[in-house]
N, C-alpha and C positions, 0 to 999 in steps of 0.2 A: 355552386360548383362542389364537386365530390372529391373527398382524397380520400385513400382506403388506406385508412390507419391501422398496423396492426404490430402493437403497443407491448413489445416482450418484456420490457425493462416494466413496465405497472404492473404485467400480468406476472411476471417472476420473481421479481425483488422487494415484494413489500415489507415494509420495516428500511427499507434505503433511500426513501425521499418522502417529501410531504407533498400531499394533494395541495391545491393551490390555485386560484382562479384569477385572471387580468382584470384589471381595472376598465370600465369602460371609457373610453375617451372622449372627448366632447363634440368633438365634428371631424373626424377623420378622413384623410384624403391622401391617397396613391402619389406618391413620390417619383418612385421607380419601380418596376416588376422585371424580373429576370425572366423571359420567354425561355430564352435557351435553356436555361436550366430547369426549369418547372416541366419543358420537355423532355428532360433526360431522368425527371423524377417520376414520369410519367403523370402529372398533372396537365389537363388538358385546360388550359386557361383562354385558349385562343379567343373563343367567343365571349369571355365574361367582362363585365362591365367594369370602368375604375371603382366604381364606387362599392360593389360588391367585392372587390377585393381590397379595397382599405378598410373594411367593415370588416373582411375574414383574417388579415393581416394585421392586425392592429388589436385584437382581444374582444372588438365589440361586437362581434359575433363568433360562436363557438362552433366550428364546425361538426358535422355529423361524425360520430366515433373517436373524437378526442377524448384523450386522458390528461386533463393537464397537471402536473407536476412538475415541483422543485427539487433539483438535486442535495444529495446532503453531501459535504466533504470540510475538509480542513485543509491547512495549506503555509507552507514556510515561507514568508513574505521577508523579503529582503534578509532572511536567514533566519529569521524570530518564526517560532511557529506558534499559531493559532488555531486552536484545535477546534472551533466551529466556526464556517463562513457557509457555504452555502449558496445555490441560487436567489441572492438577494435583490435582482431585477431582472431574471428571467424565467422563463415558464416554458417548459415543453410539451408542446401541444400533443407530439406522442411522434411514433415512427412509420415512414411508408418504406415498401418495399419496391424499387425501382425495377421497371421491364428487364433487366439485365441482372436482377435478383439479388441486387445489393441494399444492404439497409439502411437506411437515414433518420437521424434525428430532424424534426421541424419544430423549431425553437424561438418565441419570441423573444427579444431582449429590450427591456425598457417599459414592458408591459403592466408595473406597478408592484406593490409591496408584496414578500411573500412570508412564509415563518422565519426565514432565513434573514430577512433585512436589515435588521439589528439599526432599528430606528431610522432607517432610510427610505426615502422614496419611492422608490423603485423604479425611477424613471429615465430617460435616457432625454438629451437633446439632442436636435438635429445633426449639429456637427459631429460628433462621435460616433452618430449611424453612419451619418455618409462617408465618414471617415473607414469604416470599417466596411462598407460596401466598396468602394473605392478602391483599399488597398487588399480586399480578400480576392475581390475580381481580379485585379493584377496578378499576384502572386500567382492563380490559378491558371493565369495565362501563361506564367514565365513557368511552369510545370513544377510549381513547388506544391507538395501536400497542402492542406489546406481546409480551413472550413470556407464556406460559400453562402453568398449572399442571395435572398431569392426574392424579396420586398423591404422595401422603406415607406413606411407611411408616416406622415403630420399628425400629430394627435389634436389640434387644435388648442393645446394646452402650455401652460409654460412652467418652464421647468428653473427651480432656481436655483443657481451653482452660484459663483463669484456675482453674476448679475442675474435677471430673468433672461432664458433661452427660449426658443418655440422648441416644444416636446417631439419627439419621434419615437417608434418601434420600427426595430429591427428582426426578419423573419431570417435567421442563421442557419443553415444546412450542415449537418456533419456526421460524420462515420459514428460516430456515440460522442457523448459529453463525459466520459469515464476519465476522468484525470488522477494523476499521482495523488492528490490531493483528497481525491475519494478515498482511495487504498488508505491513506493516512488517518484517515475520520473513522474509517472503521476498526483500524489497529489501534487508536488510543480510545476507543470506547467503548469496545465489542469483544475483540479480541479474535482468534484464532478460526471461529468457527464462520464468521460472518468475513472474516479475509478470503477462507475458501470460496464460500458463496459467489462472493463476487470477482474473484479469478476466474471460477468456473463459468460465469456469465461473459465474462469479457474474453475468455478462451473461444468459447461456441460462438459469439460474433464476431470475434476480429481473426483470430488464428487456429482456425476449427482444426487444422492439421495435427495441432499441438496435443490434443486431447491422448492419442495416444503414446505421447511421451512418457519416460520411466518416471518423472517427475514433472509433468505439466505446469506447474506452478513456476520452477525454476525456468523450464523453456520458455514460458512467458515472459520473465525477466529478461533472457537473451534475447528474443522478439521485439520488446520495448525500447531496449536499449540501441540495437541497430538502426530502426527506425529514426530515434533522436538525433543520433550520428549523422543517419543520412540527410534528416531534416536541418541540423544547425550548420552544416555543411553545405548544403544549400542557401541559406539563410546569409553567410558569409561570403559564399560565390556572388550575391548581388548586392553586397556593401548594404543587407538590412539589419538594422537594429531590432529587436522585437520589444526591449525596455522595461517589461515588467515579467522576467520569465523564474517569475514566483510558481512552486509545484502546483498550487491548484488551476493554473495556467499551462499545466502540461497534458494535453492528452495521451493516452496511453496507444491511441490510435494512429500515433505522428503525424496528426495534422496541427498547423500553426491556428492556434486559437486566442482570442480575444487580443485585438487591435488595436489598443489604449495606444499609451507614448511611444507607438513605433515611430520609424522613419528610416530614410535611405539617405547613405553619405553621398555628397557631392564631392568634394575635396576628400582624398585618402586621409584618415590619421585615427590608428588603430586603437584609440582611447576615447575615439566619438562616444559620445553618449548628451541624449536631447531629451531625456524624460525628467520634469521638471522636481519628480520626487526621489531621483536617481542622485543624489549629490553626493555619494560617495564613488559613484562609477560601478557599483555592482555589476549592472548588465550591460557595460559597453560593450564595444562590436568587439574588439579583441578577448573581450573575459567569456563570451558566449559558450566556448568549447568546455572550458572549468565550470561555469554554470551549471551546463547540461550535463557534467560528470557529478557533478556536486546532487543534482537533481534526480538522477538516477539512485546512488546511492541512498540516498531517503527511500525512493521507491522499493530498493533490494529489500531498507528497514522494516518497511508494511508489511513487505512479500512473505517475510520470514518466517512467521506462523504460518502460513501454510505450506510453504517448502518441508518446514520442520515437519508437518504432520506427516509427508507423504513419507520421508528420509533425513533422518537429523544428520547424516554426513552431508548432504547437499548444500548445508549451511554454508559449507567451505567452497564450494562449487561457487555457490552466489558470490563469495567476497571474490572467488578468482575474476568471475564475468567482469566486476565492478572496478577491480584492478586493472584489467585488460582495456579499459573503455579509450584511455589516452591512447594506445596503439592502434585501437580498432576506428577512432576517428580522425586519424593521423592518416590511414590507409584511404578511407574515403575523402580526407580532404584532397588528398595528392590525386587522385582519380578526378575530380571534380573540376581540380585546376587544369588537369593535362588538358579535360575535354575545352575549356575556357581558351588554353594557348592552343588549341589544335595540334596536340602533341597525341602519338597513336599508341603504339603499345609501351607499358613501362620502360623504365629503363632507370639505371642506378645514379644518372645523374639528374633526375628528377626531381629528387627533395632538396639540391643545392639551388639547382635554377628556383624553383619556385621559392623557396626561402630569399633568397638574394631579391626575385622582385617584389617581395613586399618588405625588405630593406629599403628598396630603391622607391617604392612608391610613399611609404613614411619619409623620405629625406626629400623627396619633390613633390610631393601633395598634389599630384593632377586629379582631375574628374574621375574616379573611378569607372563608372560606366563607360563613360565614353574613351577610357583607356583602352580597352578590349576591342572596340571598336575600332579604335584607330591603328591596331596593330594589325588588323587585319585589312587596312587599309594599306600598310606598309607593304604587305603580301600582294598588292594589285601596283605596287610602284610609286605611291605618291605619300611620301614622307611631311604633307602639310600639315596634315590632322593631329599627327603627333606630334609635332613642333609646336602647335597653338596651346599645348596641353603643356608643355614643361616651361620653366625659367628661362631655359636654354635650350638651343637645337638639338645640341649633343649630350645632353646631361646624363639620359639612360643610354647613351651608346655603348658602354660594355656589357651591359645587361642584354640588350637586344640584339649584339654582336651573338653573345653565347645562346641566345634562343634562335636565333637562326641558324646556328650553326645543329644545334637539335634535332632542329627541323629537317635539314639535309640528309640528316640519317635514314630519313624513309621515301620513299618514291612519289607519296603523292604532289600534284602540282600546286603551285603557289597561289594558284585563282583557286581551284580545287578546295585547298585548305581553307582560304580565306570566306567560302562561300560558307563550309561546314562552321567557321567560327562565329559568324554573323548569326547562324542557326542556333548556337547557343549562349549567346551576350545579347544581351535587348540594347535595343534604341531607346527606347522609351521606357521609363519609369515613373511611379506618383514622385514629382521632383517635389519638395518639401513646399516652396513657392508657391507651386502651382497647385497643390493641395489647398493651401490655403485661402489661394484668393477664391479659388471655387469653395470652398465651405461658406467664408464669408457672404458670397453673392448668395448662398443658397438658403442662408439664414433671414437674409432681405427680401428672399423671393423669388430671387431669379436662380433657377436649376437649370439654365440651357448652359453655361460655362462648366456645371459638372457635367453633364450631360456627354458634351464635349470631350472633356478629358476623360471619363469612361469610355467613350471609343477608342480613345488613343492606347489605352494601356491595356485593353484588349488584344490591341495588334503591336507586340511592344519588338518584334524583329524587323520586320518588314521596311525600309525607309520610304519615307513619303514628302515631297518639298513641301507641301505646304503645314506637314508637321514640324517643320526643325527647328520654331519656337519650342516645343515640348521637350527637344530633345537636349535643350541648353540647361546649365546648371543655375543657379539663383544668383544676383548681383554680390559680386568680391565682397561691397563695402555695406551689405544688411549685418543686421544685428544676428548675434548669434541665435541658431532656429531652436524653440524650446516646446514639447509637447507635453500633453497632459492626459492623464487615464480618462478623463470625460466622466466618470461615476458620479 
């Protein structure tokens, strides 16, 4: 199978990466392949057998035109700066141009050690690989900017973590793998010339319209801040908790990247944390906007040498951009919630209504995903779904009355509004207990439950009777859910 690589980062950015090679797996076997994504990328795999795909997307066979490399980057991890991290278990095979002209990275995760592995084995276990495949495909189906998963391949090898697990490799597709931490690495070690070069490449690749700006590097800061505000508002609107918002996990493209200890809330609680390594709740659900702000301040610091080189006075403008993030996010967040609540044009009462909703959600703790679907059901004249979510039938009656009064300011019919809300609020998400069930089965060699759940989360909005169990939260008496990085 041919992949038409066009490897601009390898070609133009020598000194920003380390050449590397994949470790050859002992017995590669294809677990799942994303034919729809392959077609979008212009990869014709329709007549390629599974064995060939397994060899190609495990690192066993290097495709023609590939130029494998590992990215260098640094990062603030839980607030502490690590000056050298880099791709310790990932390998960029190369870049491809899709038929629509968009450029994408093709990266192997779990393909073995690189110069940045820091004594790690560079491998991945089947659980984290399939988790990323499942959740990233769910996010794409819910219209959240995200990296995508093209293939998952079992290696035939065992990976030792707390115990031995079957090994696997994920093929990840991204607009690029340039991170805030990439800028931090070159700002910390090499200074202005390298930061300018990296910024110019990033602008050419992701924001070509900014090249004509008076200060393109300042314009880049503004563009990345906007994309991060939009991304985190998307996460919050879905009850998604990334779990490890370190600066090395922040893609300047605005894509969700690195699905390690991620999870979706069932019962609403603003301080929800599921990551085993987030003991202090730094990356809790409700902290994500503030952490995004903090990460963007670190990005601004790394970009300052480039901004200053064009115009020293623009350093003050960069400070203003960072200071305005709180208000910018708030505006985007209110727009996100208006859509979820079926509200139309902005109104002065929106902020109070939305803030009041989250106060009530915190007080009564309904299932976050089902709550918004139940609101739409109310518009259809059925209160049973809402009553089933609350400890008392009228628990949120005052807020619901305020919401209803606000809807009546606009001419849209209740049924039309309910349909619009259902199109904005998913019914099926990767429920944590279902994810654990299918990953456990996959580790034992049964991939059928995983494939069934993958089908569900790829169609998150339209209700199906035979999928009713996938919409339900886990048992209330279950132990607190805990996720792990998978490294």
